[in-house]
C-alpha positions in Angstrom: -0.1 -0.2 0.1 1.2 3.7 -1.1 0.9 6.6 1.3 1.9 10.1 0.7 2.6 12.1 4.1 3.7 15.1 5.1 4.5 15.9 8.6 4.2 19.2 9.5 5.4 21.2 12.5 1.5 21.8 12.6 -0.4 19.5 11.1 0.0 15.6 10.0 -1.5 15.0 6.3 -2.0 11.5 4.5 -3.3 10.6 1.3 -4.0 7.2 0.2 -6.2 5.8 -2.1 -9.2 5.8 0.8 -8.5 9.5 0.4 -7.3 11.9 3.3 -6.8 12.6 6.9 -5.2 14.9 9.1 -4.3 15.7 12.9 -2.5 18.1 14.6 1.5 17.0 14.7 1.9 16.9 18.5 2.6 14.0 20.6 2.6 14.3 24.6 2.9 11.9 27.6 0.1 10.2 28.8 -0.9 8.6 32.1 -4.4 6.9 32.0 -7.1 8.5 34.1 -7.9 7.5 37.6 -11.6 7.9 37.2 -12.8 6.2 34.3 -16.3 7.8 33.0 -17.7 4.4 31.1 -20.0 4.6 27.9 -18.6 7.6 26.3 -15.0 6.0 25.3 -14.0 7.9 22.3 -13.8 6.0 18.9 -10.4 6.3 18.6 -8.3 8.0 21.8 -4.9 8.3 19.7 -3.1 6.4 23.0 -0.4 4.5 21.8 2.6 2.4 23.4 6.1 2.6 21.7 9.2 1.4 23.1 7.5 0.8 26.4 6.0 4.4 27.1 2.8 5.6 26.6 1.6 8.8 23.9 -1.1 10.5 23.1 -1.2 12.2 19.7 -3.0 14.6 17.9 -6.3 16.3 19.3 -6.0 14.5 22.3 -2.8 15.2 23.4 -3.3 18.7 23.1 -6.5 18.1 25.1 -5.1 15.9 27.7 -1.5 15.3 27.5 0.7 15.5 30.8 3.8 17.1 28.3 3.9 17.8 24.9 6.4 17.1 22.5 6.1 19.6 19.7 8.6 20.3 16.8 10.6 23.6 17.2 13.9 22.9 15.7 15.1 20.5 13.0 16.8 18.2 15.0 12.6 16.5 16.1 13.6 14.5 12.8 15.4 12.3 13.9 13.1 11.4 17.3 10.9 9.3 19.2 7.8 12.0 18.4 8.4 12.4 15.1 8.5 8.6 14.4 5.3 8.6 16.1 3.2 10.9 14.1 4.5 9.2 11.1 3.5 5.6 12.3 0.3 7.0 13.7 -0.5 8.5 10.1 -0.2 4.5 8.6 -1.9 3.5 11.6 -5.4 6.1 11.0 -5.2 4.8 7.1 -4.1 0.6 7.7 -5.9 -0.6 10.7 -4.9 -3.8 9.9 -1.7 -5.3 11.3 1.6 -6.8 9.4 1.0 -4.7 6.5 3.9 -3.1 3.6 3.8 -0.1 2.8 5.7 2.2 0.6 5.8 5.9 1.7 6.1 9.2 -0.3 6.9 12.5 2.4 8.6 16.2 2.3 11.1 18.1 3.7 11.6 22.3 3.6 13.9 22.7 0.3 16.5 23.6 2.8 16.5 20.3 4.7 16.6 18.0 2.2 20.3 17.4 2.0 21.3 17.2 5.5 18.3 15.1 6.7 16.2 13.3 4.4 18.8 10.2 4.8 17.9 10.7 8.7 14.1 10.5 8.0 14.7 7.1 5.3 16.4 6.0 8.0 14.1 6.8 10.2 11.5 5.2 8.3 12.4 1.8 6.2 12.3 -1.2 8.6 9.4 -3.1 10.8 8.0 -1.0 13.5 5.7 -1.8 16.5 3.2 -0.2 18.8 0.4 -1.1 21.0 -3.1 0.5 20.8 -4.2 1.8 24.0 -5.9 1.1 26.5 -6.6 -2.4 24.9 -3.1 -3.2 24.6 -4.3 -4.2 21.1 -0.5 -5.3 18.7 -0.3 -3.4 16.0 3.2 -3.8 13.3 4.0 -2.4 9.7 6.6 -2.8 7.7 7.9 0.3 5.8 9.4 -1.4 3.1 10.4 2.1 0.7 10.2 5.8 2.4 10.7 8.7 -0.2 11.9 12.1 0.4 11.6 15.1 -2.1 12.0 18.7 -1.4 8.1 19.3 0.2 7.2 21.7 -2.4 7.6 19.4 -5.1 4.3 17.4 -3.5 1.9 20.3 -4.6 3.6 20.3 -8.2 2.9 16.8 -8.9 0.0 17.7 -7.7 -1.7 20.1 -10.0 0.7 18.2 -12.9 -0.7 13.9 -12.6 -3.7 12.4 -11.8 -4.6 10.3 -9.4 -2.7 7.2 -11.5 0.5 9.3 -11.7 0.1 10.7 -15.3 1.1 13.8 -16.5 -1.9 15.9 -17.2 -0.7 18.7 -19.3 2.8 18.0 -21.5 3.2 21.8 -20.9 3.6 22.4 -18.0 6.5 20.1 -17.7 8.8 22.6 -19.7 7.5 25.2 -18.0 9.2 27.7 -15.5 7.5 27.3 -11.8 7.4 28.4 -8.6 5.7 27.7 -5.9 5.6 29.9 -2.4 4.2 27.6 0.6 4.0 28.6 3.9 3.5 26.1 6.4 3.3 26.3 10.4 7.1 26.7 10.9 8.8 27.3 7.4 8.3 29.1 4.5 9.5 27.8 1.4 10.0 29.3 -2.1 10.3 27.1 -4.5 11.7 27.4 -8.6 12.0 24.5 -11.6 12.2 24.4 -15.0 11.1 21.1 -16.6 11.3 19.1 -13.5 14.9 20.6 -12.7 15.1 22.7 -9.5 16.9 26.0 -9.6 19.1 26.4 -6.3 19.4 30.2 -7.2 15.6 30.4 -6.9 14.5 28.2 -3.9 14.7 29.7 -0.3 13.8 28.3 3.2 12.5 31.0 6.3 12.3 29.9 9.0 9.1 31.2 9.9 5.4 30.3 9.1 2.2 30.8 10.1 2.9 30.1 13.6 4.5 33.3 14.2 1.0 35.2 13.3 -1.4 32.3 15.3 1.1 33.0 18.5 0.5 36.9 18.1 -3.5 35.9 17.7 -3.1 34.3 20.9 -1.6 36.6 22.7 -3.9 39.1 21.5 -7.2 36.6 22.5 -5.2 36.2 26.4 -4.9 40.0 27.1 -8.7 41.0 25.9 -10.5 37.9 27.2 -8.5 35.6 29.2 -8.2 32.6 27.3 -5.0 30.7 26.9 -5.2 28.7 23.0 -2.4 26.4 21.7 -1.5 28.1 18.1 -2.5 24.2 16.8 -6.0 25.2 18.0 -6.2 28.9 16.3 -5.8 27.7 12.6 -9.8 27.2 12.7 -11.2 30.2 14.5 -8.2 32.4 12.1 -9.7 31.2 9.3 -13.4 31.5 10.4 -12.6 35.2 12.4 -14.7 33.1 15.4 -13.7 32.5 18.8 -15.8 30.4 22.0 -16.0 32.5 25.0 -17.3 30.8 27.3 -21.3 30.4 25.8 -21.0 32.9 23.5 -18.7 33.4 20.2 -16.8 36.4 19.8 -15.8 38.2 15.9 -12.0 38.1 16.3 -11.7 39.8 12.8 -10.2 43.4 14.5 -7.8 41.1 15.9 -7.0 38.8 13.4 -6.9 40.9 10.2 -4.3 43.3 10.9 -1.6 41.1 11.8 -2.6 38.9 8.6 -1.4 41.6 6.5 1.5 42.4 8.3 2.6 38.9 8.1 1.5 39.0 5.0 3.9 41.6 3.8 7.0 39.8 5.5 6.4 36.7 3.3 5.5 39.0 0.1 8.8 41.0 0.5 11.0 37.9 0.4 9.2 36.4 -2.9 9.8 39.6 -4.6 13.5 39.4 -4.0 13.7 36.0 -5.2 11.6 36.2 -8.3 11.2 40.2 -8.9 7.9 41.9 -9.7 5.4 40.5 -10.5 7.3 37.3 -10.6 7.1 37.9 -14.7 10.2 35.1 -15.2 7.6 32.4 -13.8 4.8 31.1 -16.2 3.0 29.2 -13.1 3.1 30.6 -9.7 1.4 27.9 -6.8 0.7 29.5 -3.7 0.3 26.3 -1.4 0.2 25.5 2.4 -2.2 26.0 5.7 -0.6 29.2 5.7 -1.7 30.8 1.8 -5.3 29.3 2.8 -4.9 31.7 5.6 -3.2 34.6 4.0 -5.7 34.4 1.0 -6.0 37.3 -1.6 -3.5 39.5 0.6 -0.8 37.5 -1.0 -2.2 37.8 -4.5 0.1 41.3 -4.7 3.0 38.9 -5.6 2.0 38.6 -9.0 -1.2 38.8 -11.1 -1.1 35.1 -12.3 -0.3 33.7 -8.8 -3.0 31.2 -8.0 -4.0 29.3 -4.7 -4.3 25.8 -5.1 -7.2 24.2 -3.9 -7.2 22.5 -0.2 -3.9 24.2 -0.1 -3.0 22.6 3.2 -3.0 18.9 1.8 -1.7 18.9 -1.7 2.0 18.7 -0.9 0.3 14.8 0.0 -1.4 14.4 -2.3 1.7 15.2 -4.9 3.5 12.5 -3.1 0.8 10.1 -3.2 1.1 10.5 -7.1 4.4 10.7 -7.8 4.4 7.4 -5.3 1.8 6.0 -7.8 3.9 7.0 -11.3 7.1 5.4 -9.8 5.3 2.3 -8.9 3.4 2.5 -12.6 7.0 2.5 -13.8 8.3 -0.4 -11.7 5.5 -2.7 -13.2 6.8 -2.0 -16.8 
């Protein structure tokens, strides 16, 4: 079975032939509560045992974990929490134990050379988990792991179909730019004829986490609510925040911060691609940050296009690229 998995600092997104899946990229220590209320158990507790230790993953880690492990630097790629995110992504789509799978994933452009071998080493092989609280054994063997520059996932999502076929031969020769705004990084990526142009590629160590932290500080000051950045994404998109039994409009908080963060991202784009990005035939905007900033990124170039469902498109492309490799291997 093939999976395209995009482990972002904010969310882990997965694409298989069964469709998409996503959960917050958060892992935390877990100890079962001394008080158990029967009859209301969650359908999937996201509680896992790994190497003698118990963890919560995703939404339940945010709500219940005693200590959180959140990716703050590139070193997390060589840690148990990163591995658990990958294994949980597989488990959620492949509940049957003992299967053989292939994974295509990605890293920020600036991390490929240094960290891709680490990720491949971490992933390939047989891995075992316990599904808690029943302590049900689960294992998977990752036979092959491919690691791509993250924005290449969006390129493949736009130029390949679900069977890995090229949908528009003209795009294969076009100079393509991708602005991929993630949780902690922003990638500026350029290629032509499916060859990367290093002089026009850049990874900045800032994404929408800074924006969400700023929003969180404003919310804490005005309403006395402490909110994790992972939990604010949807509130910022809707401009609505639950406060006690009511919902308040946070447009006055969010919009000025969106304006400020968009301008910083646009400045680096203009530096790299020039005014109106005239050297690019195609410019795609992708990632959860592009979804939040939306039309504020349009001044980068009139032909800049926000891809559909931008938060998951890298994972879509990883999956489609994997389908293409599998088809070539069968020839």
